[in-house]
N, C-alpha and C positions, 0 to 999 in steps of 0.2 A: 310507822304511822301513829299519830296520837289517837288515843281512844276517844270515842264519841263523847262529847260533853266536857272534855278536858282541853285546855289551851296549852300550847307549847310555844316557848320563845327561845330561839337559838341565834346568838348574834356575836360576830367577831369585830373588834375595833382595833385601830392602830396597826403598827407593823407586826407581822407574824413571821416567825422563822421556823423552819423545819416542817415536819409532817403534821397535818391537822385532820381530825375526824369530826364531822358534824352529824349528830344523831339525837333523836328525841328520847329514845330509851335504849339502854344497853343491858343485855342479859347474858349470862354464861361466862365461861372462862375466855375472855377476849385478850389477845396479846398483840401489841402494836410495836413495830420496830422498823427502823430505816433499812431499805434494801442496800446491799453492798454495791457501791457505785462503780467499782472496777475489779476485774479479776486478772491477776498476773498471768500473761500468756507469752509465748515465745514465737515471734514471727520469723518465717523463713521465706523471704519474698524474692530472692534473686532468680533470674531466669537461668536455664541450663548453660553450661560452658560450651564453647566451640574451641577448636584447636588454635593455639597461638603459635605463629611462625616468627622466629627471629626477633623477639622482643626481650631477650634475656638481660641486656644491659639496663633497659628501662625498668624491668621487674626488680632487678637487684637494687637499683637506686631507690625505688619505692620502699622496699623492705628495709634498706639501711635507714631511711627516714623514719619508718615506724619504730625501729629498734632504738634509735636515738631518743624519740619521744617517750618510749617506754622507760628508758633509763632516767629520764627527767621527770617521770610521772606526770606527763601532760598528754592531751589528746593529739592524735596524728591526723593531719589534714593534708591532702594532696589533690592537685588539680591537673588533669590530663587534657591537654588541648591539641588541636590539629584540624586539618581539613576534613570535611564531611566524607565518610567512607574510609578513613585511614585506620580505623580500628581502636578508637578511644574506649568505647564501652567494653570491647573484648578484652583489652589488657587490664582495665580496672576490675572486671569480673574475675579474671584469672588470678589477680593478686588477692582480692578480697576472699575468694573461695578458699584459698590456701590457709586463711586465718581462722576458719571455722573451729578447729580444735581449741584454739586459744581464746576464742570469743563465743562461748556457748550461749550468750544471751540473745542471739538472734541476728537477723539480717533485714534491714529496711531498704527499700528501693523505691525511687520516685522519678518519673520523667517530668522534668521541670518545663518542658515545652518551649524552649527558646525559638525553635523553628516552626512551631505550630501555627497554622493559618489563623487561629483564634487568639494568638498571642500567648506569652508565657503564663504559666500557672502562678497564682498568687500564693505566697508562702503560707498564708492562713489555711488554704484548702489542703495543701500538702500536710501541714501539721495536724489537721483534723483526721486525715487518713492514718498518719503515724500513731496518733493517740488511740484511735480505735484498734489499730493493729496491736498496740501494747496492752489492750484490755479495758480501756476507758469506754464506758457506755456512751452511746451517741448523744443522749440527752445531758450528759455531764461534761461534754466538751465545751470549754469556755468560748465565749463569742469573740473577744478581743484577741488580736494577734499577739500582743505582749503576754497575755495570760496563757494562751496556748503554748507559746514558746517556753515560758517559765515552767509550766506543768511538764512539758516534754523533757526539759533538762532535768527536772526533779526525778522523773520516772527512769531516766537513762543514767543517772549519776552513779548508781550502784550496780549497773549491769555491765556485762562485757559483750558489746555488740559492734557491728560494722554497718555503715550506711553508704549507699551509693546514690548520689544525686546526679542524674543523667541529664545532659543537654541544658546546662544552666545558661541563663541569659546575662546575669550580672552578679557581682559579689553581694549586692544588697539583697538579692533574692535568696542567696545561699545562706547568709549569716544567721537568720532565725532558725534554720534547719539543722544547725550544728548541735549534736547531742552533748549532754553533760558527761562528766567523768573522763577517764582515760580511754576513750573509745577511738575508733578509726573511721574516718570519712573520706571517701573518694568522690571528686567532682569531675564530670566530663563537660567539655564545652568546646565549641568551635572558636570561641574567643579565649584569650589568654588570662583574663580575670586578674589583672595585677592588683586589684583592690583587696584580694584575699591575703596578700603578703602580710598585712598587719595582723592577720589572725594566725600567723605562723604557718602559712600554706607552703608546701613544697611543689614547685611547678615542673611538669614533665610535658614537653612538646613533642608530639610524634611526627616523624617524617615518613614518606612512603617507603616501602620495602626495597632493599637492595635487589639487584637482578636475580641472583641465585635463589634468594629467599622467596621472591615472587614466583619463580618457576616451581619451587617446592609447594607453594600454596596452590598453584594451578594443578599440580599433580594430586594434591590432597583433595581438591574439589572434583576433579574428573574421576579419580579412583579407578582408572583403567590404564592400559599400557601406552596410550597415545603420546604422552610426554616423553617417554623413553624412546618410542619409535620415531618421533619427529622433534629432536632436541633443538635444531636450529629454528624451526617455526615456533616452538614453545618459547624460546628466548625472544624472538621477534614479537610474539603476541604480548608478553608481559612488558616489553619496552613500549609498545603502543598503549598499554594500560598505564604506563609511567609508574609502575610499582604500587599503584593505589589498590589496597586490598579489596575494596568493594568492586572496582572495575575487574580485577582478576577473578573474583568469585562469580560475578555476573557472566563474564566470558566463559568461565569453566562450566557454569550451570547451563548455558546455552549449548555448549558442546556436549555436555552430558545428556541433554535431551535428544541429541542426534548422534547415536553411537557410530553411524556410518560416515559421519562428516569428519574431514581431516582438520587438523589445527590450521594448516595452511589456508583453508577456505576462510576461516575466521580472520586470519591475518590480512587477506586480500580485502575483506569487508571493512576492516578498520583502517586501511591505508588512506582512504580519502578522509581528510580532516572534517569536512562538513557533514559527513555521515557518522562519524565515530561515536558521538553521544547517543545517536539513535540505535546503533548496534549494541551498545553497552547498556541494555535494558532487558528486563525479564519480569513477567507478572505485574506489569504496570507500575507498582510503587517501588520496586527494587531496580533503580537505575541511577547511573552517575548524574544524568541531567537533573533528575528530581532532587538528589542530594545537594547539588550545587544551587538549584533554584531556591531551595529553602534558605540558604545563606544569602543569596542575592536579594530576596524579598525583605530582609531585615535591614538593608542598607538605606541610609538617608538618600534622597534623590540626587544630590550633587555628587555624593560618593559613588552611587550606582552608575552615574553617567561617566565618571572618571574610570570606573572598572570597565565599562563597555569600550570606551575609547582606547584604553591601554591594551585591550584585546587586539587592536589594529597595529600595535607596535611590531615591526618585522623581526626584531631580535629577541633573544632569550632574557637578557638583563637590561635594566635601565636605572637611571638615577632620578632624583626629584625634579631636575630641570625638564625632563620629558613630560612629566605631569603638568608642570607650569606651561609648557608649550601647548599642550592639549587644551588646557583651561586657563588662558592668559588672564581672564578677569576674576578667577577664583582667588580669594584673599589668602587662604591657608591650605595649600595643597599638601603640606606636611601632615596636617591633621587628617586630611582625607586619606592619605597613605597609611597613617597610623590605624585608622578605622579598618581599612582593608587587611592590615596585618593582624589586628585583634580578632577579625573574623576568619583568620587563617586562609584568606584568599590570596595573600601575597606572602612570599618567603624572603627573609633577609639574607643577603649575601655579603661578602667582604667589602669593606670600604663604604658601608652605608647604602649599598645598592639593593635593588629589589628584583624579584623574578616571580613569574607564575609557575605553579605546577603545570605540566604540559596539558593535562585535561582541563584545568581551570582556564588556561589561555584559550583553548578551543571553545569553552563555554562563554567566556567574555566576548570573543569574536562573534559567536552565534547571537548573543544578546545585542551586540552592535548592529548586526543585520536585521534583527527583529525590531529594535527600538529606535534606531537612527535612520534617517533618510539617506538615500544614495548620495545626495549632495553633501550632507553633514559628514558622512564617512569619508568622502573624497577630500573635504576640507581638513579633516583630522589627519589623514595620511600625509597631506601636503605640509601641514604644520610640523609633523615629525621630521619630514625630509628637510624642510627649511632650517629647523633647529640644528640638525646634524651638519648641514652644509655651512651654516653661519659659524657654528662652533669650531668645525675643522678649519675653516678659513682663518678664524682668529688664531688658532694654534699655529697654522702655517706662517702667519705674519710674525709671530713671536720667534719661531725657530729659524726661519729662513727669509728674512726681509728682502734678500736679494732676488728671491725667486720671482719670476715675471708673472705675478698674479693676474689672471685674466678676469674679466667682469663676471660677477655672480648675479643670478636672477632669482628672485624670491616671489612667492605668491602674495596674495592680499593678506592684510592683517599683521599684527605685531609678530616679530621674530624673536624668540627667546634664545639667548646665547648662554651656554653652560660656562661655569667657572673652570677655565682650562689652565689657570695659573698665570704667572707672569714671567717665568723663566723657561729656558730651553728644555730642561729636564722635565719639569712638570707638564709642559705642553706636549712633549713627546710621550710621556706616560699616559696622558689623557687620550691621545690618538691611539696608542697601543691598546689601552683598556677598552676603548669603544670600537676597535677595529671590526669585531664581528657585527656590530650594529651598523657601522658605516658600510660594510660590504653588503649587508642585507638591504640597505636603502639603495645602493647602486644597482643591485640585481632587480629591485622592484620598480625603479624609476621609469624605465621605458614603457612597461606595460601599464603603469599607473597614470600615465599621461603627462609626465614632466621629464622628458628625456634629457633636457639640458642639465638637470641636477646630476644625472648619471656621469657625464664627462667632467662636470665641474667638481664633483666630490672626488673623483679619481685624481684630478689635478691637485686638489687640496692635500691629498695624502702623500705627495711627492717627498716632503722632508722626512716623513716617517719611513717610507720605503727606502729612501737613499741611505738612511743611517742604521736602520734596524733590519733591513734585508728580508722582509716578508715576501719572498719572491713569488710564491704561489698566489697570494692575494694581489700582489703588484701586477702580475700578468693578467689575472682574471679581471681586475678592476679596469685596466686599460683596454682590454678586449671589449668589455661592455661599453666603456666610454667611446671607443672608436666606432662601434656599431651605432651608438646614439648620435654621434657627431655626423656620421654619414647619412643617417635617416633625416637629420635636420638640414643637411646640405651646408653645414658650417665648416668651411675649409680650414679656417684658423684653428678651430677646435680639433679637427681631424689631424692636422699637422702636430699639434701638441700631444695628442694621444699616440701618434706614431712614434714620435721621438722619445717621450717619457716612457711609453710602453716598451719601446725597443731596448732601452737601457735595462728594463726589468727582464726582458727575455735574455739579454746578454748575461745578466747575473745568474739567471736560472739555468744557464748552460746551453742556450740555443743561439749561437752567434749567426747561423745562417738565416734564421727567421728575423733576428734583429737587423742584420744587414739589409734584408729585403724591405723591412719597415722604414729604415733610414733612407733608402733609395727612393721609396714611394714619397716620403716627405720632401726629399730634395726636388723631385719632379713637380710636386704641387707648389713649392715655393718659387721655383723658376717660372712656372706657368702664371703665377700672380705677380711676378716682378719683385718678389721679396728677397733682396740680396742678403740681408742680415739673416733671415731664416735659413736660406740656403747655406750660408757660411757656417751656421751652427751645425748643420748636418755633416759638415766635414769632420768635425770632432767626433761625432757619433760613429760615422763610418770607419774612422780610424780605430776606434775602440773595438768594433766588430772584427775588422781585419786582423788586429793584433791577436785577438782570441782565436781566430782561425789559423794562426801560425804564419801570418804573412807580415812580419814586422817592418820590412822595408816599405811596403805599400802603406801600412799604418802610419809610419813616420812621415811619409810624404803628405798624407791627408792632415796630420797634426800641424805640420809646418805651414801648409796653406791656411789652415784655420787660425794659427797664431798671427798670421799676417792680415788676413781678410776681416777677422772679427773686430779688432780695434779700428780698422779702417772704416767699418760700417757702424761704429758707435758702441761696441760692447767690449770694453776693456776687460771686464771680469771674465767673460768667456774666453778671451784671448789668453788670460792667465791660466785658465783651465787647460787650454791647448798646450801651453808650455809645460804644465804639470804632467800631461800625458806624454809629451816628448821626453821628459825626464824619466818617466817610468819605462819607456822603450829603451832608452839609453842604458838604464840600470840592468835590464834583462839581457842586453848584449855586451855588458861588461865595460861600458864607456863611462867610467866614473867622473872624469872631468866634464863630460857633456852633461851628466846629471847635475853636477854642482852649478853649471852655467844656467841650464833651463829651470831647475828647481829654485835657484836664487831669484830669477826674474819672476817666476810664478808666485813665490812667497811674497815679494814686495807688492805685486799687483793685487793679489787677493787680500793681503792685509789692508792695503789702502781702500779696497772696495768694502771692507768690513766683513769679509767672509772668513771668519776665524776657523771654521771647520776645514775648509780646503787649504787655508794657509797652514794649518797644523799638518795636513797631509803632505804639503810641500816640505815642511820641516822634517818629517819622517824620512822622506827621500834624501834630503841633504844628509841626515844622520847615517843613512845606509851607504851613501856614496863615500862619506869619510871613513866608514868602517872598511869598505873595499880598499881605500887608499891607505889603510893602516893607521889612521889618525884617531886612535881610540878615545882619547880625552874629549875631543871635539864631537865625535860620534855619540858618546854617552851623554854629553851635555844637550845636544840637539834632540836626541831621542827622548830624553827625560822631559824636555820642554814640550815636545809634541804630545807626550802622554798626559802632561798636566792639563792640557786643553781637551784632548779627546776623551779622557775618562769622565770628565764633567758632562760630556754629551751622550754618554752611553752608546758610543759608536763602536760596537764590539769588533767588527772586522778590522777597522783601521787601528784600534788598540792592539789587536792581535799581531798585526804586522810590526808595529813599533816594539811590542814586548818581545817578539821573536828576534828582532834585530838586537835588542838590548841583551837578550840571552847570549847571543853570539859574541857580543862585546865581553860579557862576563866569562864566557868559555875561553876566549883568547887571552884573558888576563889570569886564567887559572882559578877563577872563583867558581868551582864546579857546582857546589851546592846551590848557589844563587842562580847559576845558569839553568840547572835542572828545574828549579821552581818556575823560572820565567818560561821555559819551554812548555812545561805542563799547563801554565796559565794560558799561554798562547793557544795551545791545542784545545783547551776547554772553550776559549772564546771563538775559535774557528767553528767548533762543533755547534755552539749556540746559535750561529747564523747560517747553519747548513753548508759551511765551506770546509768541512773536515777533509775533503779530498782535493783541495786546491793545491797548486804547486808550492805555495808558501807553507801550507800546513804539512805537506809531505816532507818538505825540507826540515821543518822543525821536528817532526816525528823521527826522521832519520838521525838527526843530531842528538836527540834525547836518547835514543836506543844506543848510540855509540858511547855516550857518557855513562849510561847505566851498565854497559858491558865492560867499560874500562876499570871499574872498581868502586870502592866506597866513596861517599861524599867527602869532599875536602872543604875547608873553610872558604 
């Protein structure tokens, strides 16, 4: 204070830097100095470890990346991505904890909040916390993001520390948080963060645990003897959890809370899909549903809708055309699918296809029930069914244009057709690849309210079943289709399902059932005055009788069919009857009859444009000339048949031709080539489930005899 009577004047002007003291009078030994703005300190921020199950390959890959970076004297950056609850943070912590002896400068950890209801954390806020943890006083933390980032890099440049950036939203959020110097940073995210690649990031994408590893995790969580006592139920439980560590941990924690409860009880609780997510929850926030809801909330509206609707897809895998069918007005479904992949809600499979993790599929379907009306869900399911029906029909037209395609019925709205290719092989490959989805639609169609799709889709699969012999699906599809046709009262469809399905039962080894189906169809055709339809059943009944060991009756039916079918306007089917007559004649040793019938069949089928069955007739001609000892002609015919059949991937018919060609080689003394042909034929028979057929057994017997006779000859 100024003394009374004395005036005091103290004024500062202009820009002032540093510390300032304003005082009227100063007495004594006064020392003025700036306070130290930071104190070097070592943060140890990581949470405790939990046990890691079956991640040794991923951990080894992360450590190899770090070692390479160390050799190059550069920082190591790795991003661990994957579905919520798959164990991203656990593996990142396990890796970084092992580095503590080599990095004594500390551990920094931040939750970047990509899934937070309030949105992701701003990098500036994370940097402020990191700087304070490194000893910078709160008032000395810069305001601007760039200045905070620069100070952070300066403070970490000469340290040896590791950083864990958990639940990152984007590469842009991560980049300012990368430390200076040759330090190690691990980032976890449900998204794949490809943008970090330019920063030298090493990506690791985690998949759910394998079955045995998931059982080990369950045992570790329970820590009692129930897994050992109930091994089958333990395996069933982790299968229902689809190997997702969070789901297994939650199921184990619920069981641990009830020591008297068996694992089988939990299995029964999880069996109903619509209840599964509710059961896999404990203590409110620890649940599979909550983990997936967090990912779902970050999706743009159009992508979220695609996610919901894809949850209604009846099969495990699908391609982009299904997404286009569900959202026909969406301009860029590929981008929407990419967003779902980046969010780890979809998994890539071979051939550019997509699938849901099992629990994600359950979640997507639940969101469809919550956020889509019953009418919208029904429309989506019908659009999926129409897409598969139209695409399968397009493939059928390419493979077998002679097949009598019946009318197809579609729902309202545009129908999206997949790219099934333009050739026989590509169309067959498409049908085979999509067969699980096509069968799922067939099983769903009756109860979903469009039973006609059920039999129509079974009918469209005829070319695939005929050539690639998926007998189990063949029979199942036509049984469903037959039930649907009968429910509709559609006699024409019923007859088609009886005849085509009967051929499948015949191939599956049930000629009695097949004959009964053919006879039912014959009665229906007669009742409706359909003479052509009835004539076609003659061929089918002959096939069943032949397999039942009644060749004379079979031959009589084939002969009638060969006469009546052309008379009623179906020359091609008449050619098939001749082909079957040739087959009967071959079985009974009448080689000249084979040449006669197979020759007529070949000409008729060739003129009808049926190259597949014309090649079958050529095979029979080759086999007949083999019986007659005309080996040159036999080899020429069999080679010609193979040139056509191999291009159709018709393994059973290829096997028959190759087996006959082996016999030609054997009779000419070309033992080594004969053995190779017999082995190929047996492999082909096995590939179509016909390893115990008469032809396969004959090839096996001849091969054994050749192998017993001595070493290979030229």
